[in-house]
N, CA, C and O atoms as a Maestro MAE file, in Angstrom:
{
 s_m_m2io_version
 :::
 2.0.0
}

f_m_ct {
 s_m_title
 :::
 protein
 m_atom[348] {
  # First column is atom index #
  i_m_mmod_type
  r_m_x_coord
  r_m_y_coord
  r_m_z_coord
  i_m_residue_number
  s_m_chain_name
  s_m_pdb_residue_name
  s_m_pdb_atom_name
  i_m_atomic_number
  :::
  1 25 34.133 86.784 62.992 1 A "MET " " N  " 7
  2 3 33.030 84.453 62.981 1 A "MET " " CA " 6
  3 2 33.614 83.996 63.267 1 A "MET " " C  " 6
  4 15 34.780 84.379 63.161 1 A "MET " " O  " 8
  5 25 33.418 83.247 63.643 2 A "SER " " N  " 7
  6 3 33.456 81.822 65.321 2 A "SER " " CA " 6
  7 2 34.215 81.293 64.020 2 A "SER " " C  " 6
  8 15 34.251 81.799 62.898 2 A "SER " " O  " 8
  9 25 34.975 79.801 64.635 3 A "SER " " N  " 7
  10 3 35.730 79.471 63.608 3 A "SER " " CA " 6
  11 2 34.746 77.689 64.445 3 A "SER " " C  " 6
  12 15 34.480 77.451 65.623 3 A "SER " " O  " 8
  13 25 34.429 76.643 62.886 4 A "PRO " " N  " 7
  14 3 34.308 75.477 63.228 4 A "PRO " " CA " 6
  15 2 34.638 75.071 65.366 4 A "PRO " " C  " 6
  16 15 33.772 74.868 66.218 4 A "PRO " " O  " 8
  17 25 35.947 75.095 65.516 5 A "PHE " " N  " 7
  18 3 36.370 74.535 66.945 5 A "PHE " " CA " 6
  19 2 35.569 74.815 67.588 5 A "PHE " " C  " 6
  20 15 34.832 73.929 68.022 5 A "PHE " " O  " 8
  21 25 35.214 77.057 68.163 6 A "GLU " " N  " 7
  22 3 34.665 77.260 68.356 6 A "GLU " " CA " 6
  23 2 33.024 77.052 68.519 6 A "GLU " " C  " 6
  24 15 32.471 76.780 69.585 6 A "GLU " " O  " 8
  25 25 32.263 77.262 67.053 7 A "LEU " " N  " 7
  26 3 30.795 77.200 67.355 7 A "LEU " " CA " 6
  27 2 30.506 75.413 67.703 7 A "LEU " " C  " 6
  28 15 29.548 75.022 68.369 7 A "LEU " " O  " 8
  29 25 31.271 74.747 67.258 8 A "VAL " " N  " 7
  30 3 31.085 73.444 67.843 8 A "VAL " " CA " 6
  31 2 31.178 73.038 69.858 8 A "VAL " " C  " 6
  32 15 30.196 72.779 70.554 8 A "VAL " " O  " 8
  33 25 32.826 73.119 70.406 9 A "GLY " " N  " 7
  34 3 32.817 74.166 71.341 9 A "GLY " " CA " 6
  35 2 31.603 74.481 71.592 9 A "GLY " " C  " 6
  36 15 30.874 73.489 71.569 9 A "GLY " " O  " 8
  37 25 30.974 75.627 71.866 10 A "LEU " " N  " 7
  38 3 29.798 76.018 72.222 10 A "LEU " " CA " 6
  39 2 28.925 75.252 72.257 10 A "LEU " " C  " 6
  40 15 28.750 74.761 73.373 10 A "LEU " " O  " 8
  41 25 28.499 75.037 71.754 11 A "LEU " " N  " 7
  42 3 27.106 74.261 71.127 11 A "LEU " " CA " 6
  43 2 27.119 72.790 71.610 11 A "LEU " " C  " 6
  44 15 26.083 72.171 71.365 11 A "LEU " " O  " 8
  45 25 28.478 71.862 72.497 12 A "THR " " N  " 7
  46 3 28.374 71.226 72.893 12 A "THR " " CA " 6
  47 2 28.225 71.526 74.630 12 A "THR " " C  " 6
  48 15 27.722 70.783 75.473 12 A "THR " " O  " 8
  49 25 28.600 72.340 74.739 13 A "HIS " " N  " 7
  50 3 28.785 72.842 76.400 13 A "HIS " " CA " 6
  51 2 27.433 73.358 76.224 13 A "HIS " " C  " 6
  52 15 26.614 72.713 76.878 13 A "HIS " " O  " 8
  53 25 26.936 74.330 75.537 14 A "ALA " " N  " 7
  54 3 25.028 74.640 75.732 14 A "ALA " " CA " 6
  55 2 24.582 73.230 75.791 14 A "ALA " " C  " 6
  56 15 23.986 73.183 76.867 14 A "ALA " " O  " 8
  57 25 24.533 72.179 75.312 15 A "LEU " " N  " 7
  58 3 23.897 71.118 75.602 15 A "LEU " " CA " 6
  59 2 24.371 70.552 77.262 15 A "LEU " " C  " 6
  60 15 23.538 69.983 77.967 15 A "LEU " " O  " 8
  61 25 25.663 70.774 77.696 16 A "VAL " " N  " 7
  62 3 25.428 70.638 79.287 16 A "VAL " " CA " 6
  63 2 25.155 70.997 80.126 16 A "VAL " " C  " 6
  64 15 25.206 70.577 81.282 16 A "VAL " " O  " 8
  65 25 24.676 72.187 79.511 17 A "LEU " " N  " 7
  66 3 24.122 73.739 79.996 17 A "LEU " " CA " 6
  67 2 22.687 72.723 81.193 17 A "LEU " " C  " 6
  68 15 22.419 72.274 82.307 17 A "LEU " " O  " 8
  69 25 22.128 72.980 79.420 18 A "LEU " " N  " 7
  70 3 20.952 72.569 79.252 18 A "LEU " " CA " 6
  71 2 20.702 71.272 80.332 18 A "LEU " " C  " 6
  72 15 19.684 71.373 81.017 18 A "LEU " " O  " 8
  73 25 21.471 70.171 80.522 19 A "LEU " " N  " 7
  74 3 21.372 69.100 81.119 19 A "LEU " " CA " 6
  75 2 21.672 69.495 82.990 19 A "LEU " " C  " 6
  76 15 20.908 68.914 83.761 19 A "LEU " " O  " 8
  77 25 22.703 70.406 83.593 20 A "GLY " " N  " 7
  78 3 22.490 70.993 84.651 20 A "GLY " " CA " 6
  79 2 21.382 71.258 84.695 20 A "GLY " " C  " 6
  80 15 20.664 70.619 85.465 20 A "GLY " " O  " 8
  81 25 20.881 72.213 83.951 21 A "LEU " " N  " 7
  82 3 20.030 73.493 84.635 21 A "LEU " " CA " 6
  83 2 18.602 72.255 84.812 21 A "LEU " " C  " 6
  84 15 17.860 72.476 85.769 21 A "LEU " " O  " 8
  85 25 18.382 71.460 84.233 22 A "GLY " " N  " 7
  86 3 17.167 70.370 84.018 22 A "GLY " " CA " 6
  87 2 17.456 69.122 85.509 22 A "GLY " " C  " 6
  88 15 16.547 68.614 86.167 22 A "GLY " " O  " 8
  89 25 18.982 68.885 85.718 23 A "GLY " " N  " 7
  90 3 19.640 68.337 86.792 23 A "GLY " " CA " 6
  91 2 19.110 68.822 88.131 23 A "GLY " " C  " 6
  92 15 18.889 68.238 89.192 23 A "GLY " " O  " 8
  93 25 18.965 70.202 87.695 24 A "LEU " " N  " 7
  94 3 19.157 70.926 88.895 24 A "LEU " " CA " 6
  95 2 17.902 71.241 89.128 24 A "LEU " " C  " 6
  96 15 17.489 71.158 90.285 24 A "LEU " " O  " 8
  97 25 17.131 71.621 88.189 25 A "ILE " " N  " 7
  98 3 15.350 72.010 88.765 25 A "ILE " " CA " 6
  99 2 14.821 70.834 88.903 25 A "ILE " " C  " 6
  100 15 13.705 71.075 89.362 25 A "ILE " " O  " 8
  101 25 14.945 69.533 88.772 26 A "GLY " " N  " 7
  102 3 15.155 68.059 88.709 26 A "GLY " " CA " 6
  103 2 13.800 67.558 87.473 26 A "GLY " " C  " 6
  104 15 12.940 66.678 87.502 26 A "GLY " " O  " 8
  105 25 14.056 68.291 86.781 27 A "PHE " " N  " 7
  106 3 13.359 67.353 85.706 27 A "PHE " " CA " 6
  107 2 14.318 66.316 84.934 27 A "PHE " " C  " 6
  108 15 13.851 65.193 84.743 27 A "PHE " " O  " 8
  109 25 15.754 66.621 84.425 28 A "ILE " " N  " 7
  110 3 16.168 65.015 84.762 28 A "ILE " " CA " 6
  111 2 16.830 64.503 85.990 28 A "ILE " " C  " 6
  112 15 17.428 65.092 86.891 28 A "ILE " " O  " 8
  113 25 16.562 63.243 85.782 29 A "PRO " " N  " 7
  114 3 16.712 62.279 87.279 29 A "PRO " " CA " 6
  115 2 18.477 62.140 87.060 29 A "PRO " " C  " 6
  116 15 18.881 61.401 86.162 29 A "PRO " " O  " 8
  117 25 19.849 63.180 88.265 30 A "LEU " " N  " 7
  118 3 20.913 62.706 87.892 30 A "LEU " " CA " 6
  119 2 20.985 61.855 89.101 30 A "LEU " " C  " 6
  120 15 20.158 61.975 90.005 30 A "LEU " " O  " 8
  121 25 22.100 60.872 89.147 31 A "ALA " " N  " 7
  122 3 22.523 60.055 90.379 31 A "ALA " " CA " 6
  123 2 23.254 61.073 90.949 31 A "ALA " " C  " 6
  124 15 24.009 60.682 91.839 31 A "ALA " " O  " 8
  125 25 23.271 62.177 90.735 32 A "ARG " " N  " 7
  126 3 23.565 62.716 92.459 32 A "ARG " " CA " 6
  127 2 22.351 63.993 93.371 32 A "ARG " " C  " 6
  128 15 22.147 64.415 94.509 32 A "ARG " " O  " 8
  129 25 21.773 64.188 91.838 33 A "GLY " " N  " 7
  130 3 20.862 64.714 92.080 33 A "GLY " " CA " 6
  131 2 21.315 66.480 91.840 33 A "GLY " " C  " 6
  132 15 22.362 66.717 91.238 33 A "GLY " " O  " 8
  133 25 20.430 67.661 92.367 34 A "ARG " " N  " 7
  134 3 20.983 68.578 92.343 34 A "ARG " " CA " 6
  135 2 22.609 68.710 91.806 34 A "ARG " " C  " 6
  136 15 23.278 69.017 90.820 34 A "ARG " " O  " 8
  137 25 22.716 68.257 93.171 35 A "ARG " " N  " 7
  138 3 24.577 68.546 93.400 35 A "ARG " " CA " 6
  139 2 25.277 68.757 92.157 35 A "ARG " " C  " 6
  140 15 25.953 69.699 91.743 35 A "ARG " " O  " 8
  141 25 24.898 67.489 91.595 36 A "ALA " " N  " 7
  142 3 25.097 67.404 89.808 36 A "ALA " " CA " 6
  143 2 24.713 68.348 89.089 36 A "ALA " " C  " 6
  144 15 25.684 69.040 88.782 36 A "ALA " " O  " 8
  145 25 23.801 68.710 88.677 37 A "GLY " " N  " 7
  146 3 23.317 69.758 88.513 37 A "GLY " " CA " 6
  147 2 23.922 70.729 88.128 37 A "GLY " " C  " 6
  148 15 24.211 71.204 87.029 37 A "GLY " " O  " 8
  149 25 24.189 71.136 89.788 38 A "VAL " " N  " 7
  150 3 25.212 72.331 90.240 38 A "VAL " " CA " 6
  151 2 26.734 72.549 88.882 38 A "VAL " " C  " 6
  152 15 27.054 73.177 87.872 38 A "VAL " " O  " 8
  153 25 27.380 71.109 90.209 39 A "GLY " " N  " 7
  154 3 28.262 70.713 88.230 39 A "GLY " " CA " 6
  155 2 28.347 70.795 87.517 39 A "GLY " " C  " 6
  156 15 29.177 71.414 86.851 39 A "GLY " " O  " 8
  157 25 27.231 69.999 87.185 40 A "LEU " " N  " 7
  158 3 27.233 71.054 85.105 40 A "LEU " " CA " 6
  159 2 27.343 71.727 84.976 40 A "LEU " " C  " 6
  160 15 28.176 71.947 84.097 40 A "LEU " " O  " 8
  161 25 26.805 72.719 85.524 41 A "LEU " " N  " 7
  162 3 26.606 74.018 85.185 41 A "LEU " " CA " 6
  163 2 27.735 74.446 85.005 41 A "LEU " " C  " 6
  164 15 28.367 74.691 83.978 41 A "LEU " " O  " 8
  165 25 28.000 74.540 86.216 42 A "LEU " " N  " 7
  166 3 29.972 75.004 86.269 42 A "LEU " " CA " 6
  167 2 30.936 74.322 85.505 42 A "LEU " " C  " 6
  168 15 32.055 74.799 85.316 42 A "LEU " " O  " 8
  169 25 30.562 73.196 85.037 43 A "MET " " N  " 7
  170 3 31.780 72.263 83.788 43 A "MET " " CA " 6
  171 2 31.726 73.354 82.432 43 A "MET " " C  " 6
  172 15 32.647 73.956 81.880 43 A "MET " " O  " 8
  173 25 30.128 73.336 82.126 44 A "ALA " " N  " 7
  174 3 29.812 73.777 80.651 44 A "ALA " " CA " 6
  175 2 30.585 75.483 81.439 44 A "ALA " " C  " 6
  176 15 31.813 75.510 81.512 44 A "ALA " " O  " 8
  177 25 30.186 76.116 81.696 45 A "GLY " " N  " 7
  178 3 30.597 77.578 82.426 45 A "GLY " " CA " 6
  179 2 32.196 77.662 81.984 45 A "GLY " " C  " 6
  180 15 32.706 78.550 81.300 45 A "GLY " " O  " 8
  181 25 32.777 76.632 82.493 46 A "SER " " N  " 7
  182 3 34.188 76.840 82.767 46 A "SER " " CA " 6
  183 2 34.825 76.006 81.163 46 A "SER " " C  " 6
  184 15 35.525 76.490 80.274 46 A "SER " " O  " 8
  185 25 34.444 75.109 81.250 47 A "MET " " N  " 7
  186 3 35.073 74.870 79.382 47 A "MET " " CA " 6
  187 2 34.593 75.610 78.514 47 A "MET " " C  " 6
  188 15 35.397 75.862 77.617 47 A "MET " " O  " 8
  189 25 33.033 76.335 78.343 48 A "ALA " " N  " 7
  190 3 33.145 76.823 77.403 48 A "ALA " " CA " 6
  191 2 33.890 78.493 77.752 48 A "ALA " " C  " 6
  192 15 33.622 79.200 76.780 48 A "ALA " " O  " 8
  193 25 34.584 79.173 78.645 49 A "LEU " " N  " 7
  194 3 35.112 79.846 78.587 49 A "LEU " " CA " 6
  195 2 36.994 79.699 77.807 49 A "LEU " " C  " 6
  196 15 37.701 80.517 77.219 49 A "LEU " " O  " 8
  197 25 37.198 78.219 78.218 50 A "VAL " " N  " 7
  198 3 38.270 77.732 77.227 50 A "VAL " " CA " 6
  199 2 38.146 77.984 76.269 50 A "VAL " " C  " 6
  200 15 39.063 78.618 75.748 50 A "VAL " " O  " 8
  201 25 36.946 77.645 75.456 51 A "VAL " " N  " 7
  202 3 36.900 77.693 73.857 51 A "VAL " " CA " 6
  203 2 36.890 79.215 73.506 51 A "VAL " " C  " 6
  204 15 37.212 79.444 72.340 51 A "VAL " " O  " 8
  205 25 36.520 80.540 74.444 52 A "MET " " N  " 7
  206 3 36.435 81.397 73.901 52 A "MET " " CA " 6
  207 2 37.277 82.380 74.648 52 A "MET " " C  " 6
  208 15 37.264 83.606 74.539 52 A "MET " " O  " 8
  209 25 38.018 81.622 75.433 53 A "GLU " " N  " 7
  210 3 39.072 82.455 75.512 53 A "GLU " " CA " 6
  211 2 40.290 82.918 75.025 53 A "GLU " " C  " 6
  212 15 40.929 83.745 75.676 53 A "GLU " " O  " 8
  213 25 40.741 82.433 73.827 54 A "PRO " " N  " 7
  214 3 42.095 83.139 72.654 54 A "PRO " " CA " 6
  215 2 40.882 84.410 71.847 54 A "PRO " " C  " 6
  216 15 41.369 84.949 70.853 54 A "PRO " " O  " 8
  217 25 39.649 84.799 72.161 55 A "ARG " " N  " 7
  218 3 39.073 85.653 71.237 55 A "ARG " " CA " 6
  219 2 39.312 86.386 72.231 55 A "ARG " " C  " 6
  220 15 40.307 87.084 72.036 55 A "ARG " " O  " 8
  221 25 38.770 86.555 73.346 56 A "TRP " " N  " 7
  222 3 38.349 87.299 75.261 56 A "TRP " " CA " 6
  223 2 40.258 87.672 75.540 56 A "TRP " " C  " 6
  224 15 40.630 88.840 75.426 56 A "TRP " " O  " 8
  225 25 41.039 86.824 75.807 57 A "GLN " " N  " 7
  226 3 42.622 86.964 75.581 57 A "GLN " " CA " 6
  227 2 42.272 86.806 77.193 57 A "GLN " " C  " 6
  228 15 43.083 85.906 77.411 57 A "GLN " " O  " 8
  229 25 41.842 86.964 78.077 58 A "LEU " " N  " 7
  230 3 41.746 87.080 80.056 58 A "LEU " " CA " 6
  231 2 42.672 86.410 80.484 58 A "LEU " " C  " 6
  232 15 42.727 86.354 81.712 58 A "LEU " " O  " 8
  233 25 43.660 85.710 79.765 59 A "GLY " " N  " 7
  234 3 44.833 85.887 80.797 59 A "GLY " " CA " 6
  235 2 44.960 85.434 82.173 59 A "GLY " " C  " 6
  236 15 43.757 85.453 81.908 59 A "GLY " " O  " 8
  237 25 45.136 85.095 83.216 60 A "LEU " " N  " 7
  238 3 45.428 85.071 83.855 60 A "LEU " " CA " 6
  239 2 44.227 84.818 84.794 60 A "LEU " " C  " 6
  240 15 44.103 83.780 85.444 60 A "LEU " " O  " 8
  241 25 43.528 85.642 84.811 61 A "VAL " " N  " 7
  242 3 41.958 86.081 85.323 61 A "VAL " " CA " 6
  243 2 41.367 84.773 84.967 61 A "VAL " " C  " 6
  244 15 40.825 84.057 85.809 61 A "VAL " " O  " 8
  245 25 41.498 84.384 83.401 62 A "GLY " " N  " 7
  246 3 40.474 83.987 82.781 62 A "GLY " " CA " 6
  247 2 41.093 82.345 83.413 62 A "GLY " " C  " 6
  248 15 40.076 81.824 83.872 62 A "GLY " " O  " 8
  249 25 42.274 81.361 83.620 63 A "ALA " " N  " 7
  250 3 42.863 80.520 83.826 63 A "ALA " " CA " 6
  251 2 42.597 80.183 85.368 63 A "ALA " " C  " 6
  252 15 42.343 79.197 86.060 63 A "ALA " " O  " 8
  253 25 42.711 80.965 85.449 64 A "THR " " N  " 7
  254 3 42.469 81.813 87.150 64 A "THR " " CA " 6
  255 2 40.491 81.070 88.048 64 A "THR " " C  " 6
  256 15 40.132 80.815 89.197 64 A "THR " " O  " 8
  257 25 40.035 81.037 87.122 65 A "ALA " " N  " 7
  258 3 38.498 81.175 87.307 65 A "ALA " " CA " 6
  259 2 37.870 80.269 86.277 65 A "ALA " " C  " 6
  260 15 36.711 79.870 86.391 65 A "ALA " " O  " 8
  261 25 38.737 79.921 85.169 66 A "TYR " " N  " 7
  262 3 38.722 78.340 84.918 66 A "TYR " " CA " 6
  263 2 39.693 76.917 85.913 66 A "TYR " " C  " 6
  264 15 39.574 75.699 86.053 66 A "TYR " " O  " 8
  265 25 40.466 77.820 86.323 67 A "THR " " N  " 7
  266 3 40.722 76.746 87.191 67 A "THR " " CA " 6
  267 2 39.348 76.148 88.914 67 A "THR " " C  " 6
  268 15 38.792 75.104 89.256 67 A "THR " " O  " 8
  269 25 39.383 76.807 89.156 68 A "VAL " " N  " 7
  270 3 38.421 77.114 90.263 68 A "VAL " " CA " 6
  271 2 36.960 76.263 89.512 68 A "VAL " " C  " 6
  272 15 36.525 75.153 89.819 68 A "VAL " " O  " 8
  273 25 36.439 77.216 88.465 69 A "ALA " " N  " 7
  274 3 35.294 76.602 88.269 69 A "ALA " " CA " 6
  275 2 35.106 74.483 88.184 69 A "ALA " " C  " 6
  276 15 34.477 73.543 88.669 69 A "ALA " " O  " 8
  277 25 36.295 74.866 87.092 70 A "PHE " " N  " 7
  278 3 36.374 73.265 86.671 70 A "PHE " " CA " 6
  279 2 36.551 72.400 87.844 70 A "PHE " " C  " 6
  280 15 35.998 71.311 87.997 70 A "PHE " " O  " 8
  281 25 37.376 72.975 88.675 71 A "LEU " " N  " 7
  282 3 37.418 72.209 89.985 71 A "LEU " " CA " 6
  283 2 36.703 71.739 90.799 71 A "LEU " " C  " 6
  284 15 36.752 70.608 91.285 71 A "LEU " " O  " 8
  285 25 35.633 72.989 91.108 72 A "THR " " N  " 7
  286 3 34.651 73.221 92.104 72 A "THR " " CA " 6
  287 2 33.275 72.046 91.851 72 A "THR " " C  " 6
  288 15 32.464 71.661 92.693 72 A "THR " " O  " 8
  289 25 33.403 71.580 90.017 73 A "ALA " " N  " 7
  290 3 32.684 70.836 89.184 73 A "ALA " " CA " 6
  291 2 32.641 70.172 89.505 73 A "ALA " " C  " 6
  292 15 31.574 69.764 89.963 73 A "ALA " " O  " 8
  293 25 34.341 69.105 89.577 74 A "LEU " " N  " 7
  294 3 34.360 67.656 89.752 74 A "LEU " " CA " 6
  295 2 34.122 67.826 91.118 74 A "LEU " " C  " 6
  296 15 33.339 67.037 91.646 74 A "LEU " " O  " 8
  297 25 34.529 68.512 91.648 75 A "TRP " " N  " 7
  298 3 33.714 67.534 93.216 75 A "TRP " " CA " 6
  299 2 32.800 67.990 93.135 75 A "TRP " " C  " 6
  300 15 33.436 68.698 93.916 75 A "TRP " " O  " 8
  301 25 31.409 68.576 92.934 76 A "LEU " " N  " 7
  302 3 30.912 68.375 92.456 76 A "LEU " " CA " 6
  303 2 29.854 66.998 92.288 76 A "LEU " " C  " 6
  304 15 28.963 66.335 92.819 76 A "LEU " " O  " 8
  305 25 30.587 67.134 91.296 77 A "LEU " " N  " 7
  306 3 29.943 65.805 90.133 77 A "LEU " " CA " 6
  307 2 30.739 64.364 91.162 77 A "LEU " " C  " 6
  308 15 30.042 63.438 91.577 77 A "LEU " " O  " 8
  309 25 32.043 64.434 91.386 78 A "LEU " " N  " 7
  310 3 33.004 62.987 91.389 78 A "LEU " " CA " 6
  311 2 32.851 62.480 93.266 78 A "LEU " " C  " 6
  312 15 32.898 61.370 93.797 78 A "LEU " " O  " 8
  313 25 32.591 64.368 94.044 79 A "GLY " " N  " 7
  314 3 33.406 63.977 95.554 79 A "GLY " " CA " 6
  315 2 32.620 62.915 96.406 79 A "GLY " " C  " 6
  316 15 31.621 62.247 96.138 79 A "GLY " " O  " 8
  317 25 33.470 62.995 97.603 80 A "PRO " " N  " 7
  318 3 32.270 62.562 98.843 80 A "PRO " " CA " 6
  319 2 31.233 62.671 99.102 80 A "PRO " " C  " 6
  320 15 31.341 63.687 99.788 80 A "PRO " " O  " 8
  321 25 29.725 62.328 99.130 81 A "VAL " " N  " 7
  322 3 27.985 62.113 99.215 81 A "VAL " " CA " 6
  323 2 27.971 61.991 100.908 81 A "VAL " " C  " 6
  324 15 28.607 61.074 101.428 81 A "VAL " " O  " 8
  325 25 27.478 62.622 101.455 82 A "ARG " " N  " 7
  326 3 27.249 62.314 103.605 82 A "ARG " " CA " 6
  327 2 26.199 61.565 102.842 82 A "ARG " " C  " 6
  328 15 25.314 61.937 102.072 82 A "ARG " " O  " 8
  329 25 26.735 59.875 103.496 83 A "ARG " " N  " 7
  330 3 25.124 58.597 103.668 83 A "ARG " " CA " 6
  331 2 24.456 58.966 104.622 83 A "ARG " " C  " 6
  332 15 24.835 59.527 105.651 83 A "ARG " " O  " 8
  333 25 23.438 58.661 104.306 84 A "MET " " N  " 7
  334 3 21.952 58.959 104.960 84 A "MET " " CA " 6
  335 2 21.455 57.689 105.608 84 A "MET " " C  " 6
  336 15 21.232 56.760 104.833 84 A "MET " " O  " 8
  337 25 21.252 57.495 106.845 85 A "PRO " " N  " 7
  338 3 21.735 57.030 108.264 85 A "PRO " " CA " 6
  339 2 19.666 56.010 107.673 85 A "PRO " " C  " 6
  340 15 18.588 56.462 107.287 85 A "PRO " " O  " 8
  341 25 20.411 54.041 108.071 86 A "ARG " " N  " 7
  342 3 19.499 53.600 108.040 86 A "ARG " " CA " 6
  343 2 18.242 53.990 108.703 86 A "ARG " " C  " 6
  344 15 18.449 54.949 109.448 86 A "ARG " " O  " 8
  345 25 17.553 53.771 108.705 87 A "PRO " " N  " 7
  346 3 16.297 53.291 109.601 87 A "PRO " " CA " 6
  347 2 16.443 52.830 111.026 87 A "PRO " " C  " 6
  348 15 15.453 52.474 111.665 87 A "PRO " " O  " 8
  :::
 }
 m_bond[347] {
  # First column is bond index #
  i_m_from
  i_m_to
  i_m_order
  :::
  1 1 2 1
  2 2 3 1
  3 3 4 2
  4 3 5 1
  5 5 6 1
  6 6 7 1
  7 7 8 2
  8 7 9 1
  9 9 10 1
  10 10 11 1
  11 11 12 2
  12 11 13 1
  13 13 14 1
  14 14 15 1
  15 15 16 2
  16 15 17 1
  17 17 18 1
  18 18 19 1
  19 19 20 2
  20 19 21 1
  21 21 22 1
  22 22 23 1
  23 23 24 2
  24 23 25 1
  25 25 26 1
  26 26 27 1
  27 27 28 2
  28 27 29 1
  29 29 30 1
  30 30 31 1
  31 31 32 2
  32 31 33 1
  33 33 34 1
  34 34 35 1
  35 35 36 2
  36 35 37 1
  37 37 38 1
  38 38 39 1
  39 39 40 2
  40 39 41 1
  41 41 42 1
  42 42 43 1
  43 43 44 2
  44 43 45 1
  45 45 46 1
  46 46 47 1
  47 47 48 2
  48 47 49 1
  49 49 50 1
  50 50 51 1
  51 51 52 2
  52 51 53 1
  53 53 54 1
  54 54 55 1
  55 55 56 2
  56 55 57 1
  57 57 58 1
  58 58 59 1
  59 59 60 2
  60 59 61 1
  61 61 62 1
  62 62 63 1
  63 63 64 2
  64 63 65 1
  65 65 66 1
  66 66 67 1
  67 67 68 2
  68 67 69 1
  69 69 70 1
  70 70 71 1
  71 71 72 2
  72 71 73 1
  73 73 74 1
  74 74 75 1
  75 75 76 2
  76 75 77 1
  77 77 78 1
  78 78 79 1
  79 79 80 2
  80 79 81 1
  81 81 82 1
  82 82 83 1
  83 83 84 2
  84 83 85 1
  85 85 86 1
  86 86 87 1
  87 87 88 2
  88 87 89 1
  89 89 90 1
  90 90 91 1
  91 91 92 2
  92 91 93 1
  93 93 94 1
  94 94 95 1
  95 95 96 2
  96 95 97 1
  97 97 98 1
  98 98 99 1
  99 99 100 2
  100 99 101 1
  101 101 102 1
  102 102 103 1
  103 103 104 2
  104 103 105 1
  105 105 106 1
  106 106 107 1
  107 107 108 2
  108 107 109 1
  109 109 110 1
  110 110 111 1
  111 111 112 2
  112 111 113 1
  113 113 114 1
  114 114 115 1
  115 115 116 2
  116 115 117 1
  117 117 118 1
  118 118 119 1
  119 119 120 2
  120 119 121 1
  121 121 122 1
  122 122 123 1
  123 123 124 2
  124 123 125 1
  125 125 126 1
  126 126 127 1
  127 127 128 2
  128 127 129 1
  129 129 130 1
  130 130 131 1
  131 131 132 2
  132 131 133 1
  133 133 134 1
  134 134 135 1
  135 135 136 2
  136 135 137 1
  137 137 138 1
  138 138 139 1
  139 139 140 2
  140 139 141 1
  141 141 142 1
  142 142 143 1
  143 143 144 2
  144 143 145 1
  145 145 146 1
  146 146 147 1
  147 147 148 2
  148 147 149 1
  149 149 150 1
  150 150 151 1
  151 151 152 2
  152 151 153 1
  153 153 154 1
  154 154 155 1
  155 155 156 2
  156 155 157 1
  157 157 158 1
  158 158 159 1
  159 159 160 2
  160 159 161 1
  161 161 162 1
  162 162 163 1
  163 163 164 2
  164 163 165 1
  165 165 166 1
  166 166 167 1
  167 167 168 2
  168 167 169 1
  169 169 170 1
  170 170 171 1
  171 171 172 2
  172 171 173 1
  173 173 174 1
  174 174 175 1
  175 175 176 2
  176 175 177 1
  177 177 178 1
  178 178 179 1
  179 179 180 2
  180 179 181 1
  181 181 182 1
  182 182 183 1
  183 183 184 2
  184 183 185 1
  185 185 186 1
  186 186 187 1
  187 187 188 2
  188 187 189 1
  189 189 190 1
  190 190 191 1
  191 191 192 2
  192 191 193 1
  193 193 194 1
  194 194 195 1
  195 195 196 2
  196 195 197 1
  197 197 198 1
  198 198 199 1
  199 199 200 2
  200 199 201 1
  201 201 202 1
  202 202 203 1
  203 203 204 2
  204 203 205 1
  205 205 206 1
  206 206 207 1
  207 207 208 2
  208 207 209 1
  209 209 210 1
  210 210 211 1
  211 211 212 2
  212 211 213 1
  213 213 214 1
  214 214 215 1
  215 215 216 2
  216 215 217 1
  217 217 218 1
  218 218 219 1
  219 219 220 2
  220 219 221 1
  221 221 222 1
  222 222 223 1
  223 223 224 2
  224 223 225 1
  225 225 226 1
  226 226 227 1
  227 227 228 2
  228 227 229 1
  229 229 230 1
  230 230 231 1
  231 231 232 2
  232 231 233 1
  233 233 234 1
  234 234 235 1
  235 235 236 2
  236 235 237 1
  237 237 238 1
  238 238 239 1
  239 239 240 2
  240 239 241 1
  241 241 242 1
  242 242 243 1
  243 243 244 2
  244 243 245 1
  245 245 246 1
  246 246 247 1
  247 247 248 2
  248 247 249 1
  249 249 250 1
  250 250 251 1
  251 251 252 2
  252 251 253 1
  253 253 254 1
  254 254 255 1
  255 255 256 2
  256 255 257 1
  257 257 258 1
  258 258 259 1
  259 259 260 2
  260 259 261 1
  261 261 262 1
  262 262 263 1
  263 263 264 2
  264 263 265 1
  265 265 266 1
  266 266 267 1
  267 267 268 2
  268 267 269 1
  269 269 270 1
  270 270 271 1
  271 271 272 2
  272 271 273 1
  273 273 274 1
  274 274 275 1
  275 275 276 2
  276 275 277 1
  277 277 278 1
  278 278 279 1
  279 279 280 2
  280 279 281 1
  281 281 282 1
  282 282 283 1
  283 283 284 2
  284 283 285 1
  285 285 286 1
  286 286 287 1
  287 287 288 2
  288 287 289 1
  289 289 290 1
  290 290 291 1
  291 291 292 2
  292 291 293 1
  293 293 294 1
  294 294 295 1
  295 295 296 2
  296 295 297 1
  297 297 298 1
  298 298 299 1
  299 299 300 2
  300 299 301 1
  301 301 302 1
  302 302 303 1
  303 303 304 2
  304 303 305 1
  305 305 306 1
  306 306 307 1
  307 307 308 2
  308 307 309 1
  309 309 310 1
  310 310 311 1
  311 311 312 2
  312 311 313 1
  313 313 314 1
  314 314 315 1
  315 315 316 2
  316 315 317 1
  317 317 318 1
  318 318 319 1
  319 319 320 2
  320 319 321 1
  321 321 322 1
  322 322 323 1
  323 323 324 2
  324 323 325 1
  325 325 326 1
  326 326 327 1
  327 327 328 2
  328 327 329 1
  329 329 330 1
  330 330 331 1
  331 331 332 2
  332 331 333 1
  333 333 334 1
  334 334 335 1
  335 335 336 2
  336 335 337 1
  337 337 338 1
  338 338 339 1
  339 339 340 2
  340 339 341 1
  341 341 342 1
  342 342 343 1
  343 343 344 2
  344 343 345 1
  345 345 346 1
  346 346 347 1
  347 347 348 2
  :::
 }
}
């Protein structure tokens, strides 16, 4: 059975996953549009990996996957955006 920590962690990241999916398809307006939606999807996935890691015991592979996905998500959410020239 799952611990309460795992359950709450997974439910929290399921909500972030839904927000990211809504932003990706344009249902939820996000400040950075679809880019933020993809970032939220990556963030939810990487954080769910952290919650489930003790059960799955992925070791270095899990830590590497988490690091790459989380840093990519941060870049998508907070990184620079190209400005469109004004007409």
